TINU-345129 format. One line per 8 residues: number of its first residue (from 1); their letters; for each residue x, z, y of C-alpha. Coordinates in Angstrom, 2 decimals, always signed. Example, Ala and Ser with C-alpha at 12.3 -4.5 7.8 and 13.67 -1.06 7.14 Angstrom:
2
1) AS) +12.30:+7.80:-4.50 | +13.67:+7.14:-1.06
This chain:
199
1) MNNKTSYA) +22.31:+0.41:+11.40 | +19.56:-1.81:+12.75 | +18.29:-3.86:+9.80 | +14.68:-3.07:+10.67 | +13.01:-5.76:+8.59 | +15.87:-7.47:+6.78 | +16.08:-7.95:+3.04 | +19.62:-6.58:+2.96
9) GGVAALKK) +18.57:-3.45:+4.83 | +15.73:-2.84:+2.37 | +17.97:-3.22:-0.66 | +20.56:-0.88:+0.88 | +17.88:+1.78:+1.39 | +17.00:+1.64:-2.32 | +20.62:+2.19:-3.33 | +20.59:+5.73:-1.93
17) PKNLAVCA) +19.61:+8.28:-4.61 | +17.40:+10.30:-2.26 | +15.45:+7.23:-1.17 | +15.13:+6.00:-4.73 | +13.80:+9.39:-5.84 | +11.24:+9.41:-3.03 | +10.12:+5.87:-3.96 | +9.72:+6.90:-7.61
25) MLAALSVI) +7.63:+9.90:-6.54 | +5.47:+7.70:-4.30 | +4.89:+5.22:-7.15 | +3.86:+8.09:-9.43 | +1.49:+9.44:-6.77 | -0.12:+6.02:-6.40 | -0.75:+5.87:-10.16 | -2.27:+9.36:-10.10
33) FARLIVPM) -4.48:+8.59:-7.10 | -5.64:+5.32:-8.68 | -6.40:+6.59:-12.16 | -7.34:+10.26:-11.84 | -8.96:+10.73:-8.41 | -11.30:+7.75:-8.46 | -15.07:+7.58:-7.81 | -16.15:+4.34:-9.58
41) PNAFTRFS) -19.71:+3.12:-8.80 | -19.18:+0.20:-11.24 | -16.50:-1.51:-13.34 | -15.12:-3.51:-10.41 | -15.39:-1.00:-7.55 | -13.40:+2.16:-7.01 | -12.78:+4.32:-4.00 | -9.23:+5.62:-4.13
49) IEAIPIVV) -6.29:+6.46:-1.89 | -3.76:+4.73:-4.12 | -2.53:+2.52:-1.26 | -1.26:+5.42:+0.84 | +1.97:+6.12:-1.14 | +2.70:+2.37:-1.25 | +2.27:+1.99:+2.52 | +4.34:+5.12:+3.14
57) AGLLFGPV) +7.17:+3.64:+1.03 | +7.10:+0.48:+3.14 | +7.02:+2.43:+6.40 | +9.89:+4.72:+5.43 | +12.22:+2.31:+3.62 | +11.18:-1.27:+4.44 | +9.43:-4.21:+2.76 | +11.61:-4.38:-0.36
65) AGGSVGFI) +11.00:-0.73:-1.21 | +7.32:-0.96:-0.32 | +6.77:-4.06:-2.44 | +8.68:-2.53:-5.36 | +6.63:+0.67:-5.24 | +3.43:-1.39:-5.13 | +4.45:-3.50:-8.12 | +5.63:-0.54:-10.22
73) ADLVGCLF) +2.56:+1.56:-9.42 | +0.25:-1.31:-10.41 | +2.17:-2.10:-13.61 | +2.40:+1.52:-14.80 | -1.20:+2.22:-13.82 | -2.49:-0.77:-15.78 | -0.47:+0.21:-18.86 | -2.04:+3.68:-18.79
81) SGYGYNPL) -5.57:+2.49:-17.97 | -6.30:+0.69:-21.25 | -7.37:-2.49:-19.44 | -4.06:-4.28:-20.00 | -1.88:-5.94:-17.39 | -2.75:-9.14:-15.56 | -0.04:-10.24:-13.09 | -2.66:-12.01:-10.95
89) FCVPPILY) -3.92:-8.61:-9.81 | -0.54:-7.24:-8.73 | -0.46:-9.19:-5.44 | -2.51:-6.77:-3.26 | -0.46:-3.62:-4.04 | +2.74:-5.55:-3.36 | +1.28:-6.80:-0.07 | +0.50:-3.25:+1.04
97) GVLAGLLR) +4.14:-2.26:+0.67 | +5.72:-5.45:+2.01 | +3.48:-5.74:+5.08 | +3.84:-2.03:+5.88 | +7.61:-2.54:+5.81 | +7.41:-5.60:+8.05 | +5.02:-3.96:+10.52 | +6.60:-0.52:+10.69
105) FLLYRRTD) +8.15:-1.39:+14.06 | +4.69:-0.62:+15.46 | +5.35:+3.06:+14.78 | +8.89:+3.30:+16.17 | +7.66:+4.48:+19.57 | +4.31:+6.04:+18.69 | +2.54:+6.93:+15.44 | -1.06:+6.90:+16.62
113) LWRIILIY) -4.11:+6.20:+14.45 | -4.84:+2.73:+15.86 | -1.34:+1.45:+15.11 | -1.65:+2.70:+11.53 | -5.02:+0.95:+11.20 | -3.32:-2.27:+12.40 | -0.71:-1.86:+9.64 | -3.39:-1.44:+6.96
121) LPPVVFGS) -5.63:-4.25:+8.19 | -3.69:-7.36:+6.98 | -3.19:-6.25:+3.35 | -6.77:-4.97:+3.18 | -8.30:-8.21:+4.49 | -5.98:-10.78:+2.89 | -5.05:-8.87:-0.26 | -7.77:-6.48:-1.39
129) ILYQSCTL) -10.78:-8.36:-0.03 | -10.03:-12.10:+0.07 | -7.35:-12.62:-2.60 | -8.64:-10.02:-5.06 | -12.25:-11.17:-4.70 | -11.22:-14.77:-5.47 | -9.15:-13.61:-8.44 | -11.92:-11.40:-9.85
137) AWVYNSKG) -14.46:-14.21:-9.44 | -12.16:-16.67:-11.20 | -11.11:-14.36:-14.06 | -14.42:-12.63:-14.78 | -17.06:-14.97:-13.27 | -19.59:-12.17:-13.73 | -22.48:-13.97:-11.94 | -22.36:-17.28:-13.82
145) TFSASLSY) -20.74:-19.44:-11.15 | -17.57:-18.99:-9.14 | -19.38:-19.10:-5.77 | -21.99:-16.53:-6.82 | -19.31:-14.24:-8.24 | -17.16:-14.68:-5.13 | -20.06:-13.78:-2.84 | -20.75:-10.68:-4.92
153) FLTTRGVQ) -17.13:-9.49:-4.91 | -16.65:-10.26:-1.22 | -19.72:-8.19:-0.36 | -19.00:-5.20:-2.58 | -15.28:-5.14:-1.88 | -15.85:-5.63:+1.84 | -17.91:-2.43:+1.93 | -15.50:-0.61:-0.40
161) FAVTLVID) -12.40:-1.40:+1.66 | -14.07:-0.84:+5.02 | -14.50:+2.75:+3.84 | -11.08:+3.15:+2.21 | -9.30:+1.53:+5.18 | -10.51:+4.32:+7.46 | -9.72:+7.06:+4.91 | -6.25:+5.65:+4.15
169) AVLTWLLF) -5.37:+5.24:+7.83 | -6.55:+8.72:+8.81 | -4.68:+10.40:+5.93 | -1.50:+8.41:+6.68 | -1.76:+9.33:+10.36 | -2.16:+13.02:+9.43 | +0.94:+12.81:+7.23 | +3.01:+11.47:+10.12
177) RSRLFERA) +1.41:+13.89:+12.56 | +2.44:+16.79:+10.29 | +6.08:+15.70:+10.83 | +6.65:+16.00:+7.07 | +8.83:+12.88:+6.96 | +10.86:+13.97:+9.96 | +11.60:+17.36:+8.38 | +12.65:+15.58:+5.19
185) GLWRTAKE) +15.06:+13.38:+7.18 | +13.15:+10.18:+6.34 | +11.75:+9.30:+9.76 | +12.82:+9.66:+13.39 | +10.61:+9.48:+16.43 | +13.25:+9.53:+19.18 | +13.10:+6.33:+21.22 | +16.71:+5.43:+20.62
193) DSPDDAA) +16.42:+5.89:+16.84 | +14.81:+3.77:+14.16 | +13.78:+4.88:+10.66 | +16.67:+2.85:+9.25 | +19.13:+5.17:+10.97 | +17.67:+8.09:+9.02 | +17.38:+6.27:+5.70
């Protein structure tokens, strides 16, 4: 099967019980990483590795699975956090999963650190920094004006995600380097194989 980035291929991957169970586990891990292992310098900044399970879901099973894991992790995490759920804030976690699924072809031949950084870069820049900063500035307007709030969030979140981008990419690279996913039958590195063949 060679549905590397197709919608149909992603849906088919989710129909397999093993894949569905792994996605559920990854969503749960994202919630745990986001809510329990989180240094928070202030109310709007947190350093966490919650994106790693979402990106892994996209890399292993495609954009549909990755986006679903991102949405579910965000929804469940918000329900348990006490802050309530705002659908405006669910876009970045979905982007992590979808874009990882669309860009996973970068890892078919080689799973080096720089390729993994390239996979993280678009959702970090467009989702976590730009989109989320605009949304936080619009919803909370903590500095009195939208432009002042936007500048504040862009600055603080830019620093925050420059740090977490490196941590996330290194930890994801170490996971693939450990061959954990290969041993579980979820990923293949042979040149003639794609991850879809194993899914």
